[in-house]
C-alpha positions in Angstrom: 0.0 0.0 0.0 2.8 2.4 0.8 4.5 1.6 -2.5 1.3 2.5 -4.3 1.1 5.8 -2.4 4.6 6.6 -3.3 3.9 5.9 -6.9 0.9 8.2 -7.0 2.8 11.0 -5.2 5.8 10.6 -7.6 3.4 10.7 -10.6 1.8 13.9 -9.3 5.1 15.5 -8.6 6.4 14.6 -12.2 3.2 16.1 -13.7 3.6 19.3 -11.7 7.3 19.6 -12.6 6.6 18.9 -16.3 3.7 21.5 -16.4 5.9 24.1 -14.7 8.7 23.7 -17.1 6.6 23.6 -20.2 4.6 26.7 -19.2 7.7 28.7 -18.3 9.0 28.7 -21.9 8.0 28.1 -25.5 5.2 29.4 -27.7 2.0 30.9 -26.5 3.5 31.5 -23.0 0.8 34.1 -22.0 -2.0 31.9 -23.1 -0.5 29.0 -21.3 -0.2 31.0 -18.1 -3.9 31.7 -18.3 -4.6 28.0 -18.9 -2.4 26.8 -16.1 -4.3 29.1 -13.7 -7.5 27.5 -14.8 -6.0 24.0 -14.3 -5.0 24.9 -10.8 -8.4 26.3 -10.0 -10.1 23.2 -11.5 -7.8 20.9 -9.5 -8.5 22.9 -6.2 -12.3 22.6 -6.8 -12.0 18.9 -7.4 -9.9 18.4 -4.2 -12.4 20.5 -2.1 -15.2 18.3 -3.6 -13.3 15.1 -2.5 -12.8 16.5 1.0 -16.5 17.5 1.2 -17.6 14.0 0.1 -15.4 12.5 2.7 -16.8 14.8 5.4 -20.3 13.9 4.3 -19.6 10.2 4.5 -18.1 10.7 8.0 -21.2 12.5 9.2 -23.7 10.1 7.7 -21.9 6.8 8.3 -19.4 7.7 11.1 -15.7 8.4 11.1 -13.8 7.4 7.9 -10.8 6.2 9.9 -7.2 6.0 8.8 -8.0 3.9 5.7 -10.7 6.4 4.6 -8.3 9.3 5.2 -5.7 7.5 3.1 -8.1 6.8 0.2 -9.1 10.5 0.3 -5.5 11.7 0.0 -4.9 9.2 -2.9 -8.1 10.4 -4.6 -7.0 14.0 -4.3 -3.5 13.3 -5.7 -4.9 11.4 -8.6 -7.4 14.1 -9.4 -4.8 16.8 -9.1 -2.4 15.0 -11.4 -5.0 14.3 -14.1 -6.5 17.8 -14.0 -3.1 19.5 -14.2 -2.1 17.4 -17.1 -5.3 18.1 -19.0 -5.6 21.4 -20.9 -8.8 23.4 -20.2 -9.1 24.3 -23.9 -8.1 22.4 -27.0 -5.4 23.8 -29.2 -6.7 25.3 -32.5 -6.5 23.1 -35.5 -4.3 23.8 -38.5 -7.3 24.8 -40.6 -8.7 27.1 -38.0 -5.6 29.2 -37.8 -6.4 30.6 -41.2 -9.6 32.1 -39.8 -8.2 33.4 -36.5 -8.5 37.2 -35.9 -5.1 38.8 -36.6 -4.7 40.1 -33.0 -5.2 36.7 -31.6 -3.1 34.9 -34.3 0.3 34.9 -32.6 -1.1 33.5 -29.4 -3.3 30.9 -31.2 -0.3 29.9 -33.4 1.7 29.5 -30.2 -0.9 27.1 -28.8 -0.8 25.1 -32.1 3.0 24.9 -32.0 2.8 23.6 -28.4 0.6 20.8 -29.6 3.2 19.8 -32.2 6.1 19.6 -29.9 5.9 15.8 -29.4 6.4 15.3 -33.1 9.5 17.5 -33.4 13.2 16.6 -32.9 14.9 18.0 -29.8 16.9 20.7 -31.8 13.7 22.0 -33.4 12.0 22.4 -30.0 14.5 24.9 -28.8 14.0 27.0 -32.0 10.2 26.6 -31.7 10.5 28.0 -28.1 12.4 31.0 -29.5 9.7 31.5 -32.1 7.1 31.4 -29.3 8.8 34.2 -27.5 8.9 36.2 -30.7 5.2 35.6 -31.2 4.5 36.7 -27.6 6.4 40.0 -28.3 4.5 40.4 -31.6 1.0 40.3 -30.0 0.9 43.8 -28.4 2.3 45.3 -31.7 -0.8 44.1 -33.5 -3.2 45.8 -31.2 -3.6 48.9 -33.4 -3.0 47.2 -36.8 -6.2 47.0 -38.9 -7.0 43.4 -39.8 -7.6 44.5 -43.5 -4.4 46.4 -43.9 -1.9 45.2 -46.5 0.7 44.7 -43.8 -1.7 42.4 -41.9 -1.8 40.1 -44.9 1.9 39.6 -44.8 1.8 38.8 -41.0 -1.1 36.4 -41.5 0.7 34.6 -44.3 3.8 34.1 -42.4 2.4 33.3 -38.9 -0.9 31.7 -39.8 0.0 29.8 -43.0 3.7 29.4 -43.9 4.9 28.5 -40.4 2.2 25.8 -39.8 2.4 24.5 -43.4 6.2 24.1 -43.0 5.8 22.0 -39.9 3.0 20.0 -41.3 5.2 19.2 -44.3 7.8 17.9 -42.0 5.3 15.8 -40.1 4.3 14.1 -43.3 7.8 12.7 -43.8 7.9 9.2 -42.5 9.7 9.0 -39.1 12.2 6.5 -40.5 13.4 8.9 -43.1 13.7 12.1 -41.0 17.3 11.4 -40.2 18.3 10.3 -43.7 20.4 12.8 -45.6 19.1 14.0 -48.9 20.8 16.7 -51.0 23.2 17.3 -48.2 20.6 17.8 -45.4 18.4 15.5 -43.4 14.7 16.4 -43.0 15.4 17.1 -39.3 18.2 19.6 -40.2 16.1 21.2 -42.9 13.3 21.6 -40.3 15.6 23.4 -37.9 17.1 25.6 -40.7 13.7 26.5 -42.0 12.4 27.4 -38.5 15.3 29.6 -38.1 14.5 31.4 -41.3 10.9 31.9 -40.0 12.2 33.3 -36.7 14.3 35.9 -38.6 11.3 36.8 -40.7 9.2 37.4 -37.5 12.0 39.5 -36.1 12.1 41.7 -39.3 8.3 42.1 -39.2 8.4 43.1 -35.5 11.1 45.6 -36.3 9.1 47.2 -39.1 6.0 47.4 -36.9 8.0 49.0 -34.1 9.4 51.6 -36.6 5.9 52.2 -38.0 7.2 51.2 -41.4 4.0 49.5 -42.6 4.7 50.2 -46.3 8.0 48.3 -46.2 6.2 45.4 -44.4 3.3 45.3 -46.9 5.4 45.5 -50.0 8.3 43.2 -49.0 6.8 40.4 -51.2 8.9 37.7 -49.6 7.9 34.1 -49.5 9.9 32.0 -47.1 12.4 29.9 -48.9 11.6 26.7 -47.1 12.4 23.1 -47.8 15.7 24.7 -47.1 15.2 27.6 -49.4 12.2 25.9 -51.0 8.5 26.2 -50.5 7.7 23.2 -48.3 9.3 20.9 -45.8 11.4 18.1 -47.4 9.6 14.9 -48.5 
């Protein structure tokens, strides 16, 4: 019984640590901070409900005793671990990103990127985390930008279309081939290089927005040279 309790506690601790690390960095950090607050609230409500149920049982049927107290603690730990590990809202789909309001697009793209992390190689995750920070910084700059402005179209194309299309292209490559070199690069390496190009483009856009140079942003006419200077991820 003690071993089982230790396992439950260890699992809960692991979930808390993983959640803390994941929410501290990476794309959509502000959205995740709101989400983790909702998760904590939900877990706290569940724990209070379990305590209330135990007290009710104690009043109706008599003291729950040591075993009942033990079962209550285990139930609280399991509920906390499960509710902390489960997002309160689902990440947007790839198709839905195209319809997202411009001002919400960086945060929503960040949430979408978060959901893709398990499919990405470790070197790419660190680059995705950097892109996430850039998206966080871009969000307040879009507050006064008209959704119909020409500059908005460039931002939407990069953040809501080209970035997710590139990652989806990589995910279509069979896992067994992602480390196989082709034309001097493996798909894994091309993914990292392409994400760095995207990060640089977001930096340029943010700089142009900060300078108020919307004409330069709307007429730049750049298409990301992905597939390592192509238009898709390698296949």
